[in-house]
A tleap script that builds the chain and sets N, CA, C and O, in Angstrom:
source leaprc.protein.ff14SB
mol = sequence {
  NMET TYR LEU ALA GLY PHE GLY LEU PHE VAL
  ALA VAL GLY ILE ALA VAL PHE LEU THR LEU
  THR ASN ALA TYR PRO THR ARG PRO GLN ALA
  LEU SER ALA PRO SER LEU VAL THR ILE LEU
  ALA LEU SER PRO PRO SER LEU LEU SER ALA
  PHE VAL ILE ASP ALA GLU THR GLY THR SER
  SER PHE TYR PHE VAL TRP LEU PHE ILE ALA
  LEU ILE ASN ALA GLY LEU TYR ALA ALA VAL
  GLY ALA ARG ILE VAL ARG TYR PHE GLY ARG
  HIE CGLY
}
set mol.1.N position { -35.312 12.786 19.617 }
set mol.1.CA position { -34.978 14.043 19.147 }
set mol.1.C position { -33.320 14.046 18.807 }
set mol.1.O position { -32.786 14.828 18.021 }
set mol.2.N position { -32.738 13.159 19.458 }
set mol.2.CA position { -31.244 13.076 19.115 }
set mol.2.C position { -31.019 12.566 17.676 }
set mol.2.O position { -30.139 13.027 16.949 }
set mol.3.N position { -31.856 11.603 17.318 }
set mol.3.CA position { -31.749 11.032 16.084 }
set mol.3.C position { -32.133 12.027 14.862 }
set mol.3.O position { -31.651 11.913 13.735 }
set mol.4.N position { -33.019 12.963 15.225 }
set mol.4.CA position { -33.362 14.010 14.179 }
set mol.4.C position { -32.135 14.990 13.981 }
set mol.4.O position { -31.937 15.515 12.885 }
set mol.5.N position { -31.375 15.205 14.994 }
set mol.5.CA position { -30.183 15.984 14.859 }
set mol.5.C position { -29.151 15.254 14.088 }
set mol.5.O position { -28.421 15.830 13.281 }
set mol.6.N position { -29.091 14.001 14.335 }
set mol.6.CA position { -28.143 12.967 13.531 }
set mol.6.C position { -28.364 13.016 12.129 }
set mol.6.O position { -27.468 13.148 11.295 }
set mol.7.N position { -29.748 12.891 11.853 }
set mol.7.CA position { -30.051 12.890 10.553 }
set mol.7.C position { -29.686 14.102 9.753 }
set mol.7.O position { -29.252 14.038 8.603 }
set mol.8.N position { -29.901 15.298 10.474 }
set mol.8.CA position { -29.747 16.567 9.775 }
set mol.8.C position { -28.278 16.688 9.571 }
set mol.8.O position { -27.896 17.153 8.497 }
set mol.9.N position { -27.305 16.284 10.572 }
set mol.9.CA position { -25.923 16.245 10.360 }
set mol.9.C position { -25.462 15.240 9.255 }
set mol.9.O position { -24.586 15.583 8.460 }
set mol.10.N position { -25.961 14.172 9.202 }
set mol.10.CA position { -25.571 13.337 8.079 }
set mol.10.C position { -25.929 13.915 6.630 }
set mol.10.O position { -25.150 13.855 5.679 }
set mol.11.N position { -27.025 14.403 6.590 }
set mol.11.CA position { -27.273 15.132 5.229 }
set mol.11.C position { -26.551 16.460 5.015 }
set mol.11.O position { -26.443 16.839 3.849 }
set mol.12.N position { -26.103 17.126 5.876 }
set mol.12.CA position { -25.180 18.260 5.779 }
set mol.12.C position { -23.787 17.692 5.502 }
set mol.12.O position { -23.042 18.226 4.681 }
set mol.13.N position { -23.437 16.573 6.216 }
set mol.13.CA position { -22.054 15.965 5.912 }
set mol.13.C position { -21.929 15.531 4.368 }
set mol.13.O position { -20.874 15.657 3.748 }
set mol.14.N position { -23.085 15.018 3.817 }
set mol.14.CA position { -23.143 14.638 2.509 }
set mol.14.C position { -23.087 15.791 1.537 }
set mol.14.O position { -22.435 15.703 0.496 }
set mol.15.N position { -23.744 16.835 1.858 }
set mol.15.CA position { -23.740 18.043 1.015 }
set mol.15.C position { -22.304 18.641 1.081 }
set mol.15.O position { -21.835 19.121 0.049 }
set mol.16.N position { -21.597 18.641 2.203 }
set mol.16.CA position { -20.159 19.092 2.288 }
set mol.16.C position { -19.350 18.232 1.482 }
set mol.16.O position { -18.483 18.703 0.746 }
set mol.17.N position { -19.599 16.836 1.580 }
set mol.17.CA position { -18.738 15.946 0.638 }
set mol.17.C position { -18.847 16.247 -0.693 }
set mol.17.O position { -17.829 16.350 -1.377 }
set mol.18.N position { -20.040 16.419 -1.197 }
set mol.18.CA position { -20.326 16.618 -2.699 }
set mol.18.C position { -19.602 18.100 -3.030 }
set mol.18.O position { -18.989 18.326 -4.074 }
set mol.19.N position { -19.765 18.931 -2.092 }
set mol.19.CA position { -19.178 20.266 -2.456 }
set mol.19.C position { -17.682 20.255 -2.550 }
set mol.19.O position { -17.065 20.912 -3.388 }
set mol.20.N position { -17.140 19.497 -1.671 }
set mol.20.CA position { -15.618 19.497 -1.597 }
set mol.20.C position { -15.000 18.495 -2.689 }
set mol.20.O position { -13.825 18.535 -3.053 }
set mol.21.N position { -15.829 17.716 -3.091 }
set mol.21.CA position { -15.286 16.711 -4.186 }
set mol.21.C position { -15.756 17.240 -5.623 }
set mol.21.O position { -15.365 16.718 -6.667 }
set mol.22.N position { -16.552 18.227 -5.574 }
set mol.22.CA position { -17.157 18.829 -6.835 }
set mol.22.C position { -17.796 17.576 -7.675 }
set mol.22.O position { -17.529 17.401 -8.864 }
set mol.23.N position { -18.595 16.798 -6.992 }
set mol.23.CA position { -19.101 15.566 -7.634 }
set mol.23.C position { -20.605 15.708 -7.885 }
set mol.23.O position { -21.274 14.701 -8.115 }
set mol.24.N position { -21.157 16.927 -7.847 }
set mol.24.CA position { -22.673 17.125 -8.063 }
set mol.24.C position { -22.697 18.181 -9.107 }
set mol.24.O position { -21.879 19.096 -9.018 }
set mol.25.N position { -23.522 18.154 -10.060 }
set mol.25.CA position { -24.392 17.031 -10.451 }
set mol.25.C position { -23.853 16.182 -11.531 }
set mol.25.O position { -24.661 15.921 -12.422 }
set mol.26.N position { -22.741 15.726 -11.640 }
set mol.26.CA position { -22.327 14.887 -12.516 }
set mol.26.C position { -23.114 13.523 -12.463 }
set mol.26.O position { -23.998 13.210 -11.665 }
set mol.27.N position { -22.571 12.759 -13.533 }
set mol.27.CA position { -23.324 11.414 -13.580 }
set mol.27.C position { -23.069 10.621 -12.259 }
set mol.27.O position { -22.120 10.955 -11.549 }
set mol.28.N position { -23.840 9.634 -11.921 }
set mol.28.CA position { -23.627 9.017 -10.554 }
set mol.28.C position { -22.329 8.089 -10.703 }
set mol.28.O position { -21.650 7.766 -9.728 }
set mol.29.N position { -22.072 7.725 -11.903 }
set mol.29.CA position { -20.922 6.889 -12.122 }
set mol.29.C position { -19.551 7.588 -11.668 }
set mol.29.O position { -18.563 6.951 -11.304 }
set mol.30.N position { -19.625 8.932 -11.737 }
set mol.30.CA position { -18.378 9.634 -11.224 }
set mol.30.C position { -18.025 9.325 -9.854 }
set mol.30.O position { -16.842 9.247 -9.520 }
set mol.31.N position { -18.998 9.142 -9.025 }
set mol.31.CA position { -18.782 8.674 -7.539 }
set mol.31.C position { -18.623 7.196 -7.634 }
set mol.31.O position { -19.238 6.466 -8.411 }
set mol.32.N position { -17.645 6.802 -6.676 }
set mol.32.CA position { -17.472 5.263 -6.544 }
set mol.32.C position { -18.742 4.540 -5.953 }
set mol.32.O position { -19.497 5.145 -5.191 }
set mol.33.N position { -18.938 3.356 -6.287 }
set mol.33.CA position { -19.981 2.583 -5.880 }
set mol.33.C position { -20.310 2.542 -4.221 }
set mol.33.O position { -21.410 2.743 -3.708 }
set mol.34.N position { -19.216 2.267 -3.623 }
set mol.34.CA position { -19.304 2.365 -2.077 }
set mol.34.C position { -19.805 3.813 -1.610 }
set mol.34.O position { -20.621 3.907 -0.692 }
set mol.35.N position { -19.328 4.866 -2.223 }
set mol.35.CA position { -19.719 6.157 -1.921 }
set mol.35.C position { -21.262 6.336 -2.164 }
set mol.35.O position { -21.932 6.928 -1.319 }
set mol.36.N position { -21.793 5.868 -3.224 }
set mol.36.CA position { -23.267 5.992 -3.625 }
set mol.36.C position { -23.980 5.270 -2.493 }
set mol.36.O position { -24.815 5.844 -1.794 }
set mol.37.N position { -23.637 4.015 -2.330 }
set mol.37.CA position { -24.347 3.232 -1.466 }
set mol.37.C position { -24.475 3.912 -0.020 }
set mol.37.O position { -25.543 4.001 0.586 }
set mol.38.N position { -23.344 4.339 0.411 }
set mol.38.CA position { -23.291 4.892 1.805 }
set mol.38.C position { -24.191 6.173 1.650 }
set mol.38.O position { -25.004 6.353 2.556 }
set mol.39.N position { -24.159 6.981 0.743 }
set mol.39.CA position { -25.010 8.043 0.753 }
set mol.39.C position { -26.549 7.740 0.595 }
set mol.39.O position { -27.390 8.464 1.129 }
set mol.40.N position { -26.855 6.720 -0.107 }
set mol.40.CA position { -28.282 6.284 -0.112 }
set mol.40.C position { -28.868 5.430 1.066 }
set mol.40.O position { -30.061 5.219 1.283 }
set mol.41.N position { -27.800 4.987 1.775 }
set mol.41.CA position { -28.045 4.093 3.034 }
set mol.41.C position { -28.343 5.192 4.193 }
set mol.41.O position { -29.310 5.182 4.956 }
set mol.42.N position { -27.405 6.037 4.152 }
set mol.42.CA position { -27.536 7.086 5.308 }
set mol.42.C position { -28.598 8.104 5.036 }
set mol.42.O position { -29.120 8.630 6.019 }
set mol.43.N position { -28.967 8.434 3.909 }
set mol.43.CA position { -29.852 9.488 3.452 }
set mol.43.C position { -30.656 9.159 2.350 }
set mol.43.O position { -30.383 9.558 1.218 }
set mol.44.N position { -31.783 8.346 2.646 }
set mol.44.CA position { -32.632 7.963 1.400 }
set mol.44.C position { -33.260 9.216 0.734 }
set mol.44.O position { -33.434 9.118 -0.480 }
set mol.45.N position { -33.630 10.378 1.329 }
set mol.45.CA position { -34.183 11.422 0.690 }
set mol.45.C position { -33.118 12.095 -0.283 }
set mol.45.O position { -33.491 13.002 -1.027 }
set mol.46.N position { -31.915 11.701 -0.286 }
set mol.46.CA position { -31.004 12.268 -1.215 }
set mol.46.C position { -31.315 11.833 -2.667 }
set mol.46.O position { -30.853 12.441 -3.633 }
set mol.47.N position { -32.125 10.746 -2.774 }
set mol.47.CA position { -32.593 10.517 -4.214 }
set mol.47.C position { -33.394 11.747 -4.784 }
set mol.47.O position { -33.511 11.911 -5.998 }
set mol.48.N position { -33.882 12.514 -3.953 }
set mol.48.CA position { -34.699 13.549 -4.513 }
set mol.48.C position { -33.790 14.532 -5.431 }
set mol.48.O position { -34.280 15.191 -6.348 }
set mol.49.N position { -32.408 14.562 -5.085 }
set mol.49.CA position { -31.598 15.317 -5.805 }
set mol.49.C position { -31.560 14.899 -7.240 }
set mol.49.O position { -31.270 15.743 -8.088 }
set mol.50.N position { -31.802 13.783 -7.551 }
set mol.50.CA position { -31.827 13.455 -8.882 }
set mol.50.C position { -32.773 14.096 -9.949 }
set mol.50.O position { -32.612 14.061 -11.169 }
set mol.51.N position { -33.887 14.744 -9.190 }
set mol.51.CA position { -34.910 15.371 -10.091 }
set mol.51.C position { -34.539 16.895 -10.341 }
set mol.51.O position { -35.134 17.573 -11.179 }
set mol.52.N position { -33.554 17.358 -9.582 }
set mol.52.CA position { -33.152 18.849 -9.610 }
set mol.52.C position { -31.668 18.801 -10.369 }
set mol.52.O position { -30.646 18.931 -9.696 }
set mol.53.N position { -31.620 18.635 -11.613 }
set mol.53.CA position { -30.403 18.569 -12.416 }
set mol.53.C position { -29.623 19.921 -12.566 }
set mol.53.O position { -28.435 20.015 -12.876 }
set mol.54.N position { -30.500 20.974 -12.289 }
set mol.54.CA position { -30.130 22.328 -12.719 }
set mol.54.C position { -29.314 22.891 -11.407 }
set mol.54.O position { -28.726 23.967 -11.514 }
set mol.55.N position { -29.282 22.209 -10.244 }
set mol.55.CA position { -28.630 22.739 -9.071 }
set mol.55.C position { -27.211 22.430 -9.090 }
set mol.55.O position { -26.783 21.335 -8.725 }
set mol.56.N position { -26.438 23.420 -9.528 }
set mol.56.CA position { -25.032 23.028 -9.728 }
set mol.56.C position { -24.326 23.203 -8.310 }
set mol.56.O position { -24.847 23.877 -7.421 }
set mol.57.N position { -23.195 22.598 -8.170 }
set mol.57.CA position { -22.493 22.728 -6.701 }
set mol.57.C position { -22.193 24.099 -6.587 }
set mol.57.O position { -21.785 24.739 -7.556 }
set mol.58.N position { -22.380 24.648 -5.362 }
set mol.58.CA position { -21.912 25.967 -4.950 }
set mol.58.C position { -22.967 27.073 -5.264 }
set mol.58.O position { -22.783 28.235 -4.902 }
set mol.59.N position { -24.025 26.695 -5.916 }
set mol.59.CA position { -24.999 27.810 -6.285 }
set mol.59.C position { -25.965 27.705 -5.099 }
set mol.59.O position { -25.925 26.795 -4.270 }
set mol.60.N position { -26.924 28.823 -5.098 }
set mol.60.CA position { -27.916 28.841 -3.949 }
set mol.60.C position { -29.026 27.745 -4.202 }
set mol.60.O position { -29.701 27.378 -3.240 }
set mol.61.N position { -29.216 27.275 -5.292 }
set mol.61.CA position { -30.162 26.205 -5.593 }
set mol.61.C position { -29.675 24.854 -5.119 }
set mol.61.O position { -30.490 24.087 -4.606 }
set mol.62.N position { -28.340 24.488 -5.257 }
set mol.62.CA position { -27.746 23.494 -4.615 }
set mol.62.C position { -27.987 23.324 -3.058 }
set mol.62.O position { -28.378 22.275 -2.546 }
set mol.63.N position { -27.695 24.528 -2.352 }
set mol.63.CA position { -27.853 24.589 -0.916 }
set mol.63.C position { -29.235 24.447 -0.569 }
set mol.63.O position { -29.498 23.731 0.397 }
set mol.64.N position { -30.306 25.096 -1.293 }
set mol.64.CA position { -31.629 25.070 -1.079 }
set mol.64.C position { -32.076 23.625 -1.154 }
set mol.64.O position { -32.807 23.164 -0.277 }
set mol.65.N position { -31.623 22.836 -2.266 }
set mol.65.CA position { -32.207 21.358 -2.389 }
set mol.65.C position { -31.556 20.461 -1.182 }
set mol.65.O position { -32.117 19.500 -0.657 }
set mol.66.N position { -30.375 20.923 -0.879 }
set mol.66.CA position { -29.845 20.030 0.175 }
set mol.66.C position { -30.364 20.386 1.564 }
set mol.66.O position { -30.301 19.580 2.493 }
set mol.67.N position { -30.868 21.588 1.684 }
set mol.67.CA position { -31.430 22.038 3.014 }
set mol.67.C position { -32.756 21.200 3.023 }
set mol.67.O position { -32.999 20.585 4.062 }
set mol.68.N position { -33.616 21.109 2.009 }
set mol.68.CA position { -34.720 20.480 1.918 }
set mol.68.C position { -34.696 19.051 2.237 }
set mol.68.O position { -35.485 18.450 2.967 }
set mol.69.N position { -33.473 18.481 1.460 }
set mol.69.CA position { -33.209 16.960 1.793 }
set mol.69.C position { -32.824 16.736 3.205 }
set mol.69.O position { -33.181 15.716 3.794 }
set mol.70.N position { -32.007 17.784 3.845 }
set mol.70.CA position { -31.740 17.510 5.269 }
set mol.70.C position { -32.880 17.569 6.175 }
set mol.70.O position { -32.966 16.887 7.196 }
set mol.71.N position { -33.733 18.388 5.779 }
set mol.71.CA position { -34.849 18.375 6.716 }
set mol.71.C position { -35.792 17.183 6.702 }
set mol.71.O position { -36.346 16.748 7.711 }
set mol.72.N position { -35.929 16.686 5.467 }
set mol.72.CA position { -36.670 15.378 5.187 }
set mol.72.C position { -35.928 14.191 5.986 }
set mol.72.O position { -36.485 13.354 6.696 }
set mol.73.N position { -34.585 14.296 5.721 }
set mol.73.CA position { -33.804 13.129 6.380 }
set mol.73.C position { -34.018 13.334 7.958 }
set mol.73.O position { -34.258 12.340 8.643 }
set mol.74.N position { -33.937 14.572 8.531 }
set mol.74.CA position { -34.196 14.694 9.949 }
set mol.74.C position { -35.434 14.240 10.398 }
set mol.74.O position { -35.482 13.558 11.421 }
set mol.75.N position { -36.548 14.552 9.712 }
set mol.75.CA position { -37.857 13.959 10.090 }
set mol.75.C position { -37.883 12.459 9.779 }
set mol.75.O position { -38.650 11.797 10.479 }
set mol.76.N position { -37.166 11.805 8.835 }
set mol.76.CA position { -37.064 10.432 8.791 }
set mol.76.C position { -36.420 9.868 9.926 }
set mol.76.O position { -37.021 9.033 10.602 }
set mol.77.N position { -35.288 10.220 10.205 }
set mol.77.CA position { -34.536 9.769 11.452 }
set mol.77.C position { -35.424 10.022 12.755 }
set mol.77.O position { -35.523 9.116 13.583 }
set mol.78.N position { -36.003 11.119 12.927 }
set mol.78.CA position { -37.074 11.254 14.127 }
set mol.78.C position { -38.148 10.219 14.223 }
set mol.78.O position { -38.500 9.683 15.274 }
set mol.79.N position { -38.636 9.987 13.039 }
set mol.79.CA position { -39.687 8.920 12.927 }
set mol.79.C position { -39.217 7.586 13.395 }
set mol.79.O position { -39.795 6.909 14.245 }
set mol.80.N position { -38.179 7.282 12.803 }
set mol.80.CA position { -37.634 5.957 13.099 }
set mol.80.C position { -37.194 5.976 14.517 }
set mol.80.O position { -37.516 4.994 15.186 }
set mol.81.N position { -36.490 6.957 15.114 }
set mol.81.CA position { -36.189 6.935 16.544 }
set mol.81.C position { -37.505 6.834 17.471 }
set mol.81.O position { -37.550 6.108 18.465 }
set mol.82.N position { -38.495 7.589 17.063 }
set mol.82.CA position { -39.799 7.490 17.779 }
set mol.82.C position { -40.300 6.137 17.917 }
set mol.82.O position { -40.696 5.673 18.986 }
set mol.83.N position { -40.271 5.421 16.655 }
set mol.83.CA position { -40.793 4.113 16.639 }
set mol.83.C position { -39.888 3.085 17.424 }
set mol.83.O position { -40.380 2.116 18.002 }
set mol.84.N position { -38.668 3.328 17.413 }
set mol.84.CA position { -37.635 2.474 18.209 }
set mol.84.C position { -38.020 2.637 19.753 }
set mol.84.O position { -38.129 1.690 20.532 }
set mol.85.N position { -38.201 3.919 20.060 }
set mol.85.CA position { -38.357 4.349 21.532 }
set mol.85.C position { -39.916 3.579 22.032 }
set mol.85.O position { -40.143 3.070 23.129 }
set mol.86.N position { -40.796 3.679 20.930 }
set mol.86.CA position { -42.139 3.303 21.471 }
set mol.86.C position { -42.175 1.597 21.471 }
set mol.86.O position { -42.924 0.944 22.198 }
set mol.87.N position { -41.366 1.111 20.662 }
set mol.87.CA position { -41.262 -0.290 20.513 }
set mol.87.C position { -40.677 -0.839 21.872 }
set mol.87.O position { -41.228 -1.722 22.530 }
set mol.88.N position { -39.484 -0.208 22.219 }
set mol.88.CA position { -38.748 -0.803 23.334 }
set mol.88.C position { -39.451 -0.259 24.604 }
set mol.88.O position { -39.152 -0.812 25.662 }
set mol.89.N position { -40.394 0.806 24.633 }
set mol.89.CA position { -41.007 1.200 25.731 }
set mol.89.C position { -42.113 0.197 26.257 }
set mol.89.O position { -42.480 0.124 27.430 }
set mol.90.N position { -42.549 -0.506 25.282 }
set mol.90.CA position { -43.605 -1.612 25.487 }
set mol.90.C position { -43.053 -2.781 25.843 }
set mol.90.O position { -43.483 -3.404 26.813 }
set mol.91.N position { -42.071 -3.199 25.125 }
set mol.91.CA position { -41.431 -4.489 25.289 }
set mol.91.C position { -40.306 -4.606 26.219 }
set mol.91.O position { -39.816 -5.702 26.488 }
set mol.92.N position { -39.856 -3.431 26.749 }
set mol.92.CA position { -38.518 -3.368 27.471 }
set mol.92.C position { -38.766 -3.656 28.919 }
set mol.92.O position { -37.829 -3.663 29.717 }
savepdb mol mol.pdb
quit
């Protein structure tokens, strides 16, 4: 359950970063390569934002898209956490 909260926090942090840097929805090349790799590694569902090119930073559609991404990311982190707990519960 803690990992689900962390996944939500990560996605919200990415959305705040994109809002503060005004780097959304510009070309991915506008962000540095380490930034893109970090975003994709910490939040794989953030790839879904590539399909929503009309969501400009600061609009309600931007926040709706990132809310959806944050919920998917939280579910992904929760599933991975449950799998880790289940694995170490049997083998620990």
